[in-house]
VEXKE-180551 format. One record per residue (C-alpha): residue in three letters; residue number from 1; x negated, y negated, z negated. Coordinates in nm, 2 decimals, m for minus. Each point is the difference from the previous one (the first is absolute). Layout:
BEGIN
('ALA', NUM, (X, Y, Z))
...
REM end
This chain:
BEGIN
('MET', 1, (0.16, 0.25, m2.49))
('ASP', 2, (0.26, m0.08, 0.26))
('ALA', 3, (m0.04, m0.18, 0.34))
('THR', 4, (0.03, m0.35, m0.16))
('ASP', 5, (m0.27, 0.08, m0.26))
('LEU', 6, (m0.24, 0.13, 0.26))
('ALA', 7, (0.02, m0.29, 0.24))
('GLY', 8, (m0.21, m0.25, m0.20))
('PRO', 9, (m0.29, 0.24, m0.08))
('LEU', 10, (0.00, 0.13, 0.36))
('ALA', 11, (m0.03, m0.36, 0.14))
('SER', 12, (m0.29, m0.07, m0.23))
('ILE', 13, (m0.19, 0.32, 0.07))
('VAL', 14, (0.05, m0.01, 0.38))
('SER', 15, (m0.09, m0.37, 0.02))
('GLY', 16, (m0.33, 0.08, m0.18))
('ALA', 17, (m0.07, 0.29, 0.22))
('LEU', 18, (0.07, m0.18, 0.33))
('GLY', 19, (m0.16, m0.33, m0.11))
('LYS', 20, (0.31, m0.21, 0.08))
('LEU', 21, (0.33, m0.07, m0.17))
('VAL', 22, (0.30, 0.22, 0.09))
('ASP', 23, (0.36, 0.03, m0.10))
('VAL', 24, (0.15, 0.34, m0.07))
('GLU', 25, (0.33, 0.11, 0.16))
('GLY', 26, (0.22, 0.30, 0.01))
('VAL', 27, (m0.14, 0.21, m0.28))
('THR', 28, (0.18, 0.34, 0.04))
('ARG', 29, (m0.04, 0.33, m0.18))
('LEU', 30, (m0.04, 0.28, 0.25))
('PRO', 31, (0.15, 0.35, m0.04))
('GLY', 32, (m0.22, 0.31, m0.08))
('GLY', 33, (m0.32, 0.01, m0.20))
('ALA', 34, (0.06, 0.23, m0.30))
('SER', 35, (m0.33, m0.10, m0.16))
('ARG', 36, (m0.04, m0.36, 0.10))
('GLU', 37, (0.22, m0.30, 0.09))
('THR', 38, (m0.02, m0.14, 0.35))
('TRP', 39, (0.12, m0.35, 0.09))
('SER', 40, (0.00, m0.19, 0.33))
('PHE', 41, (m0.02, m0.37, 0.03))
('SER', 42, (m0.12, m0.28, 0.23))
('VAL', 43, (m0.22, m0.30, m0.05))
('ARG', 44, (0.03, m0.33, 0.19))
('ASP', 45, (m0.29, m0.24, 0.02))
('ALA', 46, (m0.02, m0.38, 0.07))
('ASP', 47, (0.00, 0.07, 0.38))
('ASP', 48, (0.33, 0.19, m0.04))
('THR', 49, (m0.17, 0.33, 0.09))
('VAL', 50, (0.18, 0.30, m0.16))
('THR', 51, (m0.19, 0.31, m0.09))
('GLY', 52, (0.15, 0.33, m0.12))
('LEU', 53, (m0.16, 0.16, m0.30))
('VAL', 54, (0.06, 0.30, m0.23))
('LEU', 55, (m0.05, 0.02, m0.38))
('ARG', 56, (m0.08, 0.34, m0.16))
('ARG', 57, (0.04, m0.02, m0.38))
('ASP', 58, (m0.01, 0.24, m0.29))
('PRO', 59, (0.33, 0.03, m0.18))
('PRO', 60, (0.01, m0.11, m0.37))
('GLY', 61, (m0.13, 0.28, m0.23))
('ALA', 62, (m0.18, 0.18, 0.28))
('PRO', 63, (m0.34, 0.17, m0.08))
('VAL', 64, (m0.33, m0.17, 0.08))
('SER', 65, (0.01, m0.10, 0.37))
('GLY', 66, (m0.24, 0.07, 0.29))
('LEU', 67, (0.12, m0.28, 0.22))
('ARG', 68, (m0.33, m0.18, m0.02))
('LEU', 69, (m0.17, 0.31, 0.12))
('GLU', 70, (0.26, 0.04, 0.27))
('ALA', 71, (m0.07, m0.34, 0.13))
('ALA', 72, (m0.37, 0.09, 0.03))
('LEU', 73, (0.10, 0.32, 0.19))
('LEU', 74, (0.21, m0.20, 0.25))
('GLU', 75, (m0.29, m0.24, 0.07))
('ALA', 76, (m0.23, 0.30, 0.06))
('ALA', 77, (0.26, 0.16, 0.22))
('VAL', 78, (0.01, m0.30, 0.22))
('ARG', 79, (m0.37, 0.03, 0.06))
('ALA', 80, (0.04, 0.37, 0.08))
('GLY', 81, (0.26, m0.07, 0.26))
('VAL', 82, (0.31, 0.12, m0.19))
('PRO', 83, (0.32, m0.19, 0.07))
('VAL', 84, (0.09, m0.16, m0.33))
('PRO', 85, (0.15, m0.33, m0.11))
('ARG', 86, (m0.24, m0.28, m0.08))
('VAL', 87, (m0.04, m0.07, m0.38))
('VAL', 88, (0.07, m0.37, m0.09))
('ALA', 89, (m0.05, 0.02, m0.38))
('ALA', 90, (m0.02, 0.25, m0.29))
('GLY', 91, (m0.01, m0.05, m0.37))
('ASP', 92, (0.13, 0.09, m0.34))
('GLU', 93, (0.28, m0.13, m0.23))
('SER', 94, (m0.20, m0.31, m0.09))
('ALA', 95, (0.09, m0.15, 0.34))
('GLY', 96, (0.36, m0.05, m0.11))
('LEU', 97, (0.18, 0.29, 0.16))
('GLY', 98, (0.02, 0.20, m0.32))
('ALA', 99, (m0.18, 0.31, 0.14))
('THR', 100, (m0.29, 0.10, 0.22))
('PHE', 101, (0.08, m0.08, 0.36))
('MET', 102, (m0.11, m0.01, 0.36))
('ILE', 103, (0.12, m0.24, 0.27))
('MET', 104, (m0.05, 0.10, 0.37))
('GLU', 105, (0.12, m0.10, 0.34))
('PHE', 106, (0.34, 0.12, 0.12))
('VAL', 107, (m0.02, 0.25, 0.28))
('GLU', 108, (0.32, 0.03, 0.20))
('GLY', 109, (0.13, 0.36, 0.06))
('GLU', 110, (0.19, 0.30, m0.13))
('THR', 111, (m0.11, 0.18, m0.32))
('ILE', 112, (0.31, 0.21, m0.08))
('PRO', 113, (m0.08, 0.36, 0.11))
('ARG', 114, (0.35, 0.10, 0.11))
('ARG', 115, (0.02, m0.30, 0.23))
('ILE', 116, (m0.35, 0.07, 0.14))
('LEU', 117, (0.11, 0.35, 0.08))
('ARG', 118, (0.35, m0.07, 0.13))
('ASP', 119, (0.04, m0.36, 0.13))
('GLU', 120, (0.03, m0.02, 0.38))
('HIS', 121, (m0.23, m0.31, 0.04))
('LEU', 122, (m0.29, 0.21, m0.14))
('ALA', 123, (0.07, 0.31, 0.21))
('ARG', 124, (m0.28, m0.08, 0.25))
('VAL', 125, (m0.27, m0.04, m0.27))
('ARG', 126, (0.09, 0.29, m0.22))
('PRO', 127, (m0.19, 0.26, 0.20))
('LEU', 128, (m0.32, m0.22, m0.04))
('LEU', 129, (0.01, m0.04, m0.37))
('ALA', 130, (m0.18, 0.33, m0.10))
('GLU', 131, (m0.29, m0.09, 0.22))
('GLN', 132, (m0.01, m0.36, m0.13))
('CYS', 133, (0.00, 0.15, m0.36))
('GLY', 134, (m0.30, 0.21, 0.09))
('ARG', 135, (m0.19, m0.30, 0.13))
('ALA', 136, (0.09, m0.21, m0.30))
('LEU', 137, (m0.11, 0.28, m0.24))
('ALA', 138, (m0.33, 0.03, 0.17))
('ALA', 139, (m0.05, m0.37, m0.05))
('ILE', 140, (0.09, 0.02, m0.36))
('HIS', 141, (m0.25, 0.28, m0.06))
('ARG', 142, (m0.27, m0.21, 0.16))
('ILE', 143, (0.02, m0.25, m0.29))
('PRO', 144, (m0.32, 0.04, m0.21))
('PRO', 145, (0.11, 0.09, m0.35))
('VAL', 146, (m0.29, m0.21, m0.14))
('GLN', 147, (0.19, m0.31, 0.13))
('ILE', 148, (0.27, 0.06, m0.26))
('PRO', 149, (m0.14, 0.00, m0.35))
('GLY', 150, (0.23, 0.16, m0.25))
('LEU', 151, (0.15, 0.25, 0.24))
('THR', 152, (0.06, 0.32, m0.19))
('GLY', 153, (m0.04, 0.36, 0.11))
('GLY', 154, (0.02, 0.34, m0.17))
('ASP', 155, (0.12, 0.35, 0.06))
('PRO', 156, (0.37, m0.02, 0.12))
('VAL', 157, (0.09, 0.35, m0.12))
('GLU', 158, (m0.14, m0.06, m0.35))
('GLN', 159, (0.18, m0.34, 0.00))
('LEU', 160, (0.33, 0.15, 0.09))
('ARG', 161, (m0.05, 0.28, m0.25))
('GLY', 162, (m0.07, m0.25, m0.28))
('LEU', 163, (0.29, m0.22, 0.09))
('LEU', 164, (0.25, 0.29, 0.01))
('ASP', 165, (m0.12, 0.13, m0.33))
('ARG', 166, (0.04, m0.35, m0.16))
('LEU', 167, (0.36, m0.02, 0.13))
('GLY', 168, (0.09, 0.31, m0.21))
('GLN', 169, (0.27, 0.12, 0.24))
('PRO', 170, (0.03, 0.36, 0.12))
('HIS', 171, (m0.03, 0.02, 0.38))
('PRO', 172, (m0.10, 0.36, 0.11))
('ALA', 173, (m0.01, m0.09, 0.37))
('PHE', 174, (m0.25, m0.28, m0.07))
('GLU', 175, (m0.21, 0.24, m0.22))
('LEU', 176, (0.00, 0.25, 0.28))
('GLY', 177, (m0.11, m0.27, 0.25))
('LEU', 178, (m0.28, m0.11, m0.23))
('ARG', 179, (m0.13, 0.35, m0.03))
('TRP', 180, (0.00, 0.05, 0.38))
('LEU', 181, (m0.17, m0.33, 0.06))
('ALA', 182, (m0.28, 0.09, m0.25))
('GLU', 183, (m0.05, 0.34, 0.16))
('THR', 184, (m0.01, m0.11, 0.36))
('ARG', 185, (m0.17, m0.34, m0.01))
('PRO', 186, (m0.18, m0.08, 0.33))
('PRO', 187, (m0.36, m0.12, 0.00))
('ARG', 188, (m0.05, m0.35, m0.13))
('SER', 189, (m0.05, m0.28, 0.25))
('ALA', 190, (m0.20, m0.31, m0.05))
('GLU', 191, (0.21, m0.26, m0.17))
('THR', 192, (0.16, m0.29, 0.19))
('VAL', 193, (0.25, m0.27, m0.09))
('VAL', 194, (0.33, 0.17, m0.01))
('HIS', 195, (0.32, m0.21, 0.04))
('GLY', 196, (0.19, 0.23, m0.23))
('ASP', 197, (0.35, m0.08, 0.12))
('PHE', 198, (m0.02, m0.01, 0.38))
('ARG', 199, (0.34, 0.10, 0.12))
('ASN', 200, (0.32, m0.10, 0.18))
('GLY', 201, (0.14, m0.26, m0.23))
('ASN', 202, (m0.33, m0.18, m0.06))
('LEU', 203, (m0.04, m0.10, 0.37))
('ILE', 204, (0.13, m0.31, 0.17))
('VAL', 205, (0.11, 0.10, 0.35))
('GLY', 206, (0.09, m0.22, 0.30))
('ALA', 207, (0.07, 0.05, 0.37))
('GLU', 208, (m0.37, 0.08, 0.07))
('GLY', 209, (m0.04, 0.23, m0.31))
('ILE', 210, (m0.18, m0.04, m0.33))
('ARG', 211, (m0.05, m0.36, m0.09))
('ALA', 212, (m0.12, 0.04, m0.36))
('VAL', 213, (m0.09, 0.26, m0.26))
('LEU', 214, (0.15, m0.09, m0.34))
('ASP', 215, (m0.02, 0.11, m0.37))
('TRP', 216, (m0.36, 0.07, m0.08))
('GLU', 217, (0.06, 0.03, m0.37))
('LEU', 218, (m0.09, 0.37, m0.01))
('ALA', 219, (m0.33, m0.03, 0.19))
('HIS', 220, (m0.30, 0.18, m0.13))
('ARG', 221, (m0.31, 0.19, 0.10))
('GLY', 222, (0.06, 0.35, 0.12))
('ASP', 223, (0.03, 0.25, 0.29))
('PRO', 224, (0.13, m0.17, 0.32))
('LEU', 225, (0.23, 0.30, 0.07))
('GLU', 226, (0.20, m0.11, m0.31))
('ASP', 227, (0.15, m0.28, 0.21))
('LEU', 228, (0.08, 0.22, 0.29))
('GLY', 229, (0.16, 0.26, m0.22))
('TRP', 230, (0.21, m0.26, m0.18))
('LEU', 231, (0.14, m0.13, 0.33))
('CYS', 232, (0.12, 0.35, 0.08))
('VAL', 233, (0.19, 0.06, m0.33))
('LYS', 234, (0.36, 0.08, 0.07))
('ALA', 235, (0.14, m0.28, m0.21))
('TRP', 236, (m0.14, m0.25, 0.24))
('ARG', 237, (0.19, 0.15, 0.30))
('PHE', 238, (0.33, m0.14, m0.12))
('GLY', 239, (0.21, 0.28, 0.15))
('SER', 240, (m0.20, 0.03, 0.33))
('SER', 241, (m0.15, 0.33, 0.11))
('LEU', 242, (m0.32, m0.16, 0.12))
('PRO', 243, (m0.27, 0.07, m0.26))
('VAL', 244, (m0.20, m0.33, 0.02))
('GLY', 245, (0.21, m0.27, m0.16))
('GLY', 246, (0.31, 0.13, 0.18))
('PHE', 247, (m0.13, m0.15, 0.33))
('GLY', 248, (m0.28, 0.22, 0.13))
('THR', 249, (m0.20, 0.32, 0.00))
('VAL', 250, (m0.31, 0.11, m0.18))
('GLU', 251, (m0.18, 0.04, 0.33))
('GLN', 252, (0.07, m0.36, 0.09))
('LEU', 253, (m0.13, m0.12, m0.34))
('VAL', 254, (m0.31, 0.21, m0.01))
('LEU', 255, (m0.11, m0.07, 0.36))
('ALA', 256, (0.04, m0.37, m0.04))
('TYR', 257, (m0.18, 0.01, m0.34))
('GLU', 258, (m0.30, 0.19, 0.13))
('GLY', 259, (0.00, m0.20, 0.32))
('ALA', 260, (m0.03, m0.32, m0.20))
('GLY', 261, (m0.30, 0.12, m0.19))
('GLY', 262, (0.17, 0.19, m0.29))
('ARG', 263, (m0.16, 0.32, m0.12))
('SER', 264, (0.08, 0.33, 0.15))
('VAL', 265, (0.33, 0.14, m0.15))
('ASP', 266, (0.03, 0.36, m0.10))
('THR', 267, (0.36, 0.10, 0.02))
('ASP', 268, (m0.02, 0.23, m0.31))
('ALA', 269, (m0.15, m0.28, m0.20))
('LEU', 270, (0.27, m0.24, 0.12))
('HIS', 271, (0.27, 0.25, m0.11))
('TRP', 272, (m0.17, 0.01, m0.35))
('TRP', 273, (0.02, m0.38, m0.02))
('GLN', 274, (0.36, m0.01, 0.12))
('THR', 275, (0.08, 0.25, m0.28))
('LEU', 276, (m0.18, m0.21, m0.26))
('GLY', 277, (0.18, m0.31, 0.13))
('THR', 278, (0.33, 0.18, m0.04))
('LEU', 279, (m0.08, 0.10, m0.36))
('ARG', 280, (m0.13, m0.35, m0.07))
('TRP', 281, (0.33, m0.16, 0.12))
('GLY', 282, (0.20, 0.23, m0.23))
('ILE', 283, (m0.20, m0.10, m0.30))
('ILE', 284, (0.03, m0.37, 0.10))
('CYS', 285, (0.37, 0.05, 0.01))
('ILE', 286, (m0.01, 0.11, m0.36))
('VAL', 287, (m0.22, m0.29, m0.10))
('GLN', 288, (0.22, m0.25, 0.18))
('ALA', 289, (0.31, 0.13, m0.18))
('LEU', 290, (m0.17, m0.01, m0.34))
('THR', 291, (m0.10, m0.36, 0.06))
('HIS', 292, (0.37, m0.08, 0.00))
('THR', 293, (0.12, 0.24, m0.27))
('THR', 294, (m0.26, m0.11, m0.25))
('GLY', 295, (0.09, m0.36, 0.05))
('ALA', 296, (m0.33, m0.11, 0.14))
('VAL', 297, (0.17, m0.14, 0.32))
('ARG', 298, (0.37, 0.03, 0.03))
('SER', 299, (0.09, 0.09, 0.36))
('VAL', 300, (0.28, 0.20, 0.16))
('GLU', 301, (m0.24, 0.07, 0.29))
('LEU', 302, (m0.26, 0.15, m0.24))
('ALA', 303, (0.27, 0.21, m0.16))
('ALA', 304, (0.14, 0.13, 0.33))
('ILE', 305, (m0.35, 0.11, 0.11))
('GLY', 306, (m0.01, 0.24, m0.29))
('ARG', 307, (0.29, 0.19, 0.16))
('ARG', 308, (m0.23, 0.10, 0.29))
('VAL', 309, (m0.23, 0.22, m0.21))
('CYS', 310, (0.19, 0.32, 0.08))
('GLU', 311, (0.00, m0.09, 0.37))
('VAL', 312, (m0.38, m0.03, m0.01))
('GLU', 313, (m0.04, 0.33, m0.19))
('TRP', 314, (0.18, 0.17, 0.29))
('ASP', 315, (m0.22, m0.18, 0.26))
('LEU', 316, (m0.31, 0.12, m0.19))
('LEU', 317, (0.11, 0.36, m0.02))
('GLU', 318, (0.06, 0.00, 0.38))
('LEU', 319, (m0.36, m0.11, 0.05))
('LEU', 320, (m0.16, 0.27, m0.22))
('PRO', 321, (m0.09, 0.33, 0.16))
REM end
């Protein structure tokens, strides 16, 4: 569906959700989003009030979606004090958009990592972002898992092992990493809600810092250190030498996380989760590329991600003792 096709169903859905008739304007496809489409648009009501909104929509042919679950997570996140966009509506293809979808408020700010790390107008706030991430993660991990029925869990090492085996590709570095992870696993922690993709690139940043945490599609039950380790994966530094998202230090992240009520962070355990996150990203790169090469979703962006596998193998080997 193009912008013209989307305008009518969007007007109907948002009118129903807001309880008043609105007209839709400026439907525009946004860049990025290898696994889901993102569109911006505005609605105008009878009082001529204009409100900016965002549509997240599964692409045609995509696997079964978790966008309805993601909407429930955002609503729970608001209650826990996590900065997130407000959900306006969520539904499936029967609503007329041709796919499962979620509509949420538009939050002004920057999401492109290289701009967050380099633009002059964000220079003042960059040193604060690691601490703000720590506080946001502590809030996420306060969300009671029982509030999110259907949130899955499981052993992450076994899940990665099973996925790599199913892919049927030889990757000795990943095999070595899986063996090390299995042999050095830290003690299990009580499960919390884990965002699953908390990183530079899934944050909206403004002059005062983090305005919203985005992309909850990989959320699950698990060890809270998984989120902290994922944020420290080298891929999310985008060329910066700073280990936390390219904008801060591990010490800043951990002190803020623990100070905001997060659990005590063991540095060895954090390194283990960073290593697991690095291996996980490498396997995701393979899966993303196969999504394109098998024809499930044709995308140059997905194809290009596959070229990063060897880069991640190198990052993984540098982490292993």
